[in-house]
C-alpha positions in Angstrom: -67.4 74.2 -4.6 -65.7 76.0 -7.7 -67.5 79.2 -7.5 -66.8 79.1 -3.6 -63.0 78.4 -4.1 -62.8 81.3 -6.8 -64.6 83.7 -4.7 -62.0 82.9 -1.8 -58.9 83.2 -4.1 -60.5 86.7 -5.0 -61.3 87.6 -1.6 -57.3 86.9 -0.6 -56.1 88.8 -3.5 -58.1 91.9 -2.8 -56.8 91.8 0.9 -53.1 91.3 -0.6 -53.6 94.4 -3.3 -54.9 96.6 -0.3 -51.9 95.8 2.2 -49.7 96.6 -0.5 -51.0 99.9 -1.3 -50.8 100.4 2.4 -47.2 99.7 2.6 -46.2 101.5 -0.4 -47.7 104.5 1.1 -45.8 104.3 4.2 -42.8 103.6 2.2 -43.3 106.9 0.4 -43.6 109.0 3.2 -40.5 107.6 4.4 -38.6 108.2 1.2 -40.4 111.8 1.5 -38.5 112.3 4.5 -41.5 112.5 6.9 -40.6 112.0 10.5 -42.5 111.8 13.8 -41.2 112.3 17.0 -43.6 111.8 20.4 -41.8 113.2 23.9 -43.3 114.2 27.1 -44.0 117.6 28.2 -43.4 118.1 31.8 -43.6 120.5 34.4 -42.1 120.4 38.1 -40.8 116.7 36.7 -44.7 115.8 36.8 -46.3 114.4 33.4 -48.9 117.0 32.0 -49.0 116.1 28.4 -47.4 115.1 25.1 -46.0 116.7 22.1 -45.8 115.1 18.7 -43.0 116.9 16.3 -43.4 115.9 12.7 -40.9 116.8 10.0 -43.0 117.3 6.7 -41.7 117.9 3.2 -38.3 119.7 2.7 -38.5 123.0 1.0 -35.1 122.6 0.3 -32.0 121.1 1.3 -31.1 123.1 4.1 -34.8 123.9 5.4 -38.2 122.4 5.8 -41.7 122.1 6.9 -42.6 121.5 10.6 -46.0 120.5 12.4 -46.4 120.5 16.1 -49.2 118.6 18.0 -50.0 119.4 21.7 -51.9 116.6 23.6 -53.2 116.6 27.0 -52.4 113.6 29.5 -55.6 112.0 28.0 -54.4 112.5 24.4 -56.4 114.8 23.3 -55.6 117.7 21.1 -54.9 121.0 22.4 -53.3 123.0 19.7 -51.5 122.6 16.4 -48.4 124.8 15.2 -47.2 124.8 11.4 -43.8 126.5 10.7 -41.1 126.4 8.5 -37.2 126.8 9.4 -34.0 125.5 8.9 -32.7 122.0 9.9 -34.1 121.2 13.2 -33.4 118.4 15.5 -35.8 118.4 18.5 -33.8 118.0 22.1 -35.9 118.8 25.2 -39.6 120.1 26.1 -40.9 121.5 29.4 -43.8 123.6 30.4 -44.0 126.7 32.7 -47.4 128.3 33.3 -48.9 128.9 29.6 -45.6 128.6 27.9 -44.1 125.5 26.4 -40.3 125.6 25.6 -39.0 123.5 23.0 -34.9 123.3 22.4 -33.6 122.2 19.1 -30.3 121.7 17.5 -30.8 123.9 14.5 -28.1 124.0 11.2 -27.9 126.0 8.1 -26.2 123.3 6.3 -27.6 121.7 3.2 -27.4 117.9 4.6 -28.0 119.2 8.4 -24.6 118.0 9.6 -21.6 118.8 7.3 -20.5 120.6 4.0 -17.4 120.6 1.5 -16.7 124.2 0.7 -13.6 125.7 -1.2 -11.0 127.6 0.4 -12.6 131.0 -1.2 -15.9 130.3 0.2 -14.8 129.5 3.6 -14.7 132.9 5.2 -18.3 134.0 4.0 -19.8 130.5 4.4 -18.2 129.8 7.8 -20.1 133.3 9.1 -23.3 132.3 7.7 -23.2 128.7 9.3 -22.2 130.2 12.8 -24.9 133.0 12.4 -27.5 130.4 11.4 -26.7 127.3 13.6 -26.8 126.8 17.2 -29.2 126.0 20.1 -32.8 127.1 19.3 -35.3 128.1 21.7 -38.8 128.4 21.0 -41.6 129.3 22.9 -45.2 128.2 22.2 -48.7 128.7 24.3 -51.2 126.6 24.8 -53.5 127.8 22.0 -50.8 126.9 19.6 -49.4 129.9 18.6 -45.4 130.6 18.6 -44.7 133.7 21.0 -40.7 133.9 21.1 -37.9 132.2 19.8 -33.8 132.7 20.9 -30.8 131.3 18.8 -27.4 130.4 21.1 -25.0 130.3 18.3 -22.9 127.5 18.2 -19.1 127.5 16.9 -18.8 125.2 13.8 -16.0 122.8 13.4 -13.5 123.1 10.5 -11.5 120.3 9.1 -9.0 120.2 5.8 -10.5 118.0 3.6 -8.4 118.3 0.4 -5.7 121.2 -0.3 -8.5 123.1 -2.2 -11.4 122.4 0.1 -12.3 122.4 3.7 -15.5 120.6 5.1 -17.4 122.3 8.0 -19.0 120.3 10.5 -22.1 121.0 12.7 -22.9 118.8 15.6 -26.0 116.8 15.4 -25.5 115.2 18.9 -24.0 116.9 21.7 -21.2 115.5 23.9 -23.6 116.1 27.2 -27.1 116.2 26.0 -29.3 119.3 26.4 -31.1 119.2 29.6 -34.3 121.2 30.4 -36.3 122.2 33.6 -38.8 124.7 34.5 -38.6 127.3 37.5 -42.0 128.2 39.0 -43.0 131.6 37.9 -39.5 132.6 36.3 -38.7 130.5 33.5 -36.5 127.7 32.5 -33.0 126.6 33.1 -31.0 124.4 30.1 -27.5 122.9 30.6 -25.8 121.4 27.7 -22.2 120.6 26.9 -19.8 120.8 23.7 -15.9 119.5 23.8 -14.7 123.0 24.3 -17.4 124.0 27.3 -20.3 123.3 29.5 -23.0 126.0 29.8 -26.0 126.8 32.3 -28.4 129.2 31.1 -31.2 130.9 32.6 -34.1 131.8 30.4 -36.6 134.2 31.6 -40.5 134.2 30.7 -39.7 136.8 27.7 -37.6 134.2 26.0 -34.2 136.0 26.9 -30.8 134.9 28.5 -31.2 136.4 32.0 -27.5 134.7 32.9 -25.4 132.0 31.9 -22.3 130.3 33.2 -19.3 128.2 32.6 -19.6 125.1 34.5 -16.6 122.7 35.6 -15.7 119.6 33.6 -16.9 116.4 34.7 -17.8 113.3 33.1 -21.7 113.1 34.0 -24.2 116.0 35.0 -27.8 115.9 36.5 -30.1 119.2 36.2 -32.7 119.9 38.7 -34.2 123.2 40.4 -35.7 123.6 44.0 -36.5 126.4 46.4 -33.0 126.8 46.7 -31.6 127.5 43.2 -30.7 125.5 40.1 -28.6 122.4 40.9 -26.3 120.2 38.9 -25.2 116.7 39.9 -21.9 116.2 38.7 -19.5 112.8 38.9 -16.2 112.2 37.5 -14.6 108.6 36.9 -11.0 107.5 36.9 -8.9 107.4 33.5 -8.3 103.6 33.9 -11.8 102.3 35.0 -15.1 103.8 35.2 -15.8 101.6 38.1 -12.7 102.5 40.2 -13.8 103.8 43.7 -10.8 105.8 44.5 -10.9 108.1 41.5 -14.6 108.3 41.8 -15.9 111.8 43.0 -19.2 113.8 43.1 -20.3 116.9 44.0 -23.6 119.2 43.7 -22.9 122.7 42.1 -25.7 125.1 43.0 -26.7 128.3 41.5 -28.9 131.3 42.6 -31.9 132.0 40.5 -31.5 136.2 40.4 -27.9 136.3 38.9 -26.6 132.8 38.5 -24.2 133.4 41.6 -22.3 129.9 42.2 -22.9 128.7 45.8 -20.9 126.8 48.0 -20.7 123.1 46.5 -22.1 120.2 48.4 -19.4 117.2 48.5 -21.2 113.8 48.4 -19.7 112.2 51.2 -20.4 111.2 54.9 -18.3 112.5 57.9 -15.9 109.5 57.5 -15.2 110.5 53.8 -17.0 107.6 52.5 -18.5 108.2 49.0 -22.2 108.0 47.8 -23.9 106.2 45.0 -26.7 108.6 44.0 -30.1 106.5 43.4 -32.6 109.7 43.6 -31.7 113.5 42.7 -34.9 115.2 42.6 -37.3 117.7 44.6 -40.3 117.3 46.8 -43.6 117.7 44.6 -44.7 119.6 47.8 -42.2 121.2 49.6 -40.2 122.1 46.7 -37.0 121.0 48.5 -34.0 119.2 47.0 -33.6 115.5 47.9 -31.0 113.5 47.6 -30.9 109.4 48.4 -28.4 106.8 48.0 -26.1 104.4 49.4 -22.8 104.7 51.3 -19.8 103.2 49.6 -17.3 100.7 51.5 -14.1 102.7 51.1 -12.4 99.5 51.9 -13.3 98.3 48.4 -11.1 99.0 45.5 -14.3 99.0 42.5 -17.9 99.7 42.5 -20.0 96.6 42.3 -20.8 95.5 38.6 -22.2 92.0 39.7 -23.9 89.9 41.7 -21.0 88.2 43.1 -19.5 91.6 44.1 -22.9 92.5 45.8 -22.3 89.5 48.1 -19.1 91.2 49.4 -20.5 94.1 51.3 -19.6 97.1 48.8 -21.9 99.4 51.0 -22.1 100.6 54.6 -25.4 101.5 54.7 -28.0 104.4 53.3 -28.4 108.0 53.3 -30.6 110.8 52.8 -30.0 114.8 52.2 -32.7 117.2 52.3 -31.9 120.7 51.4 -33.9 123.5 53.0 -31.2 126.7 52.6 -28.0 126.5 51.6 -26.4 127.8 54.7 -24.7 125.3 56.6 -27.7 124.9 59.0 -29.9 124.2 56.1 -29.0 120.7 55.4 -31.0 118.0 57.2 -28.9 114.6 56.8 -29.6 111.0 57.6 -27.5 108.2 57.7 -28.3 104.6 58.3 -25.7 101.9 58.4 -26.1 98.3 58.5 -24.4 98.0 62.2 -26.1 100.8 63.7 -28.0 99.9 66.9 -31.5 100.1 65.5 -30.8 97.9 62.4 -29.2 95.1 64.6 -31.1 92.0 63.9 -32.0 93.3 60.3 -28.8 93.5 58.5 -25.5 92.0 59.0 -22.0 93.5 58.0 -22.2 92.8 54.6 -25.8 94.4 54.0 -27.4 91.2 53.9 -31.1 91.0 55.2 -30.7 88.2 58.2 -34.6 87.3 58.2 -34.8 86.6 54.3 -31.0 85.6 53.9 -31.0 87.8 50.8 -28.9 91.0 49.7 -30.7 93.6 48.3 -29.8 94.9 44.9 -30.8 98.6 45.0 -32.4 100.2 41.7 -33.8 103.5 42.8 -35.1 105.8 45.8 -37.9 108.3 46.5 -39.3 110.2 49.2 -42.9 111.1 50.1 -44.8 113.9 51.0 -44.7 112.9 54.8 -40.8 112.9 54.5 -40.3 109.0 54.5 -37.6 107.8 52.1 -38.1 104.3 50.3 -35.7 102.3 48.4 -36.7 100.1 45.6 -34.6 96.6 45.5 -34.6 93.2 44.0 -33.3 90.5 46.3 -30.6 88.0 45.9 -29.7 84.8 47.4 -26.5 82.6 47.0 -27.5 79.0 46.2 -24.8 76.2 45.3 -24.9 75.3 41.5 -25.5 71.6 42.1 -25.6 71.2 38.0 -21.7 72.4 38.1 -20.6 70.6 41.3 -22.1 67.2 39.9 -20.6 67.6 36.3 -17.0 68.7 38.4 -17.4 65.4 40.3 -18.5 63.4 37.4 -15.7 64.6 35.1 -12.7 64.6 37.6 -12.1 60.8 37.0 -11.5 61.9 33.2 -9.2 64.8 33.8 -6.9 63.1 37.2 -5.3 60.6 34.3 -4.8 63.2 31.9 -2.9 65.6 34.6 -1.1 62.7 35.5 0.5 61.6 31.9 1.2 65.3 31.4 3.2 65.2 34.8 5.0 62.1 33.3 5.8 64.0 30.5 7.2 66.7 32.2 9.1 65.6 35.0 12.2 63.9 34.1 13.1 60.5 35.5 16.1 60.5 38.0 
């Protein structure tokens, strides 16, 4: 018994020592600054593989070693790329043909985001940082070789720190995140926004900027490409409240592939000027046509629905679907389905409640199949009496009534 107990204790100690060594190795890697990031590789919005971006040991304060591992959709290794560069933050990945496009935020500063310099150093170092830092685009083929790269310089932010020093800042995150989409047989489109400007760029297959345009200021943007061009879903909200319906506006800005020529914006309203809530903004994978699906807001309401109770008050008038075949006036195919249409009688009431199920649909998303049918994903909500709250109110009312009477006797003077 004593020997078996001793063996058990030794076995447990061995396991604990092994675990402690494994943990120390992990922490050692963290302390050395090794970081790994896994992102999807998509082409035409379809998942085609994965990319593992690993930041290895640093060479100096402003640069390091990096490794990129390319995996297919079954997690089989395709290729590995090892390279050295300045401080990089991976932002977006996409595939077109045999080229994988990676977009980074690149910084030549010692700690990646900011550094303090003297007034005498300011002129030389600020030029250096502006030349080295910005949005960095990298092309990698499926064999694991870097074929091309491009840097879009970004203006650095300079602030006075002390009377004798200044601090230069480079953005680690952008106010409007970088969005990347592939364009079949042509290249890639990139959208990004900083406080001073918002840019839409077209990068060709040789990793050169074919064109770029400045975009009007909105609060939110969604990028998509289709056979009709490059499209941006733009939305702006009220200054007082993001959910104020009167101040909410949305439209689609469109640009052609060849020169980035601005096409006529598409206002997202029905014929009665009721505004839209967008649930789907994508392209049909078969026809390559832009599809916009969503709901039609009830313009009589002041706010958008943000709670279950507000969904019971009829915030929507119906649903819609827009299919864009070409940018001319006759190239739009719009379908509107209102709750009170003749074809919907008996299915919905005026507040959008499904009559047969006695439930309200809470809409999450929408999509379009290859046959042109539109689908809306919902969760059903039902209004029910909270019997526990009612019972508590009934039982508690005799205790509340004497208190109210006593309070009134104290407040109301005797005649």
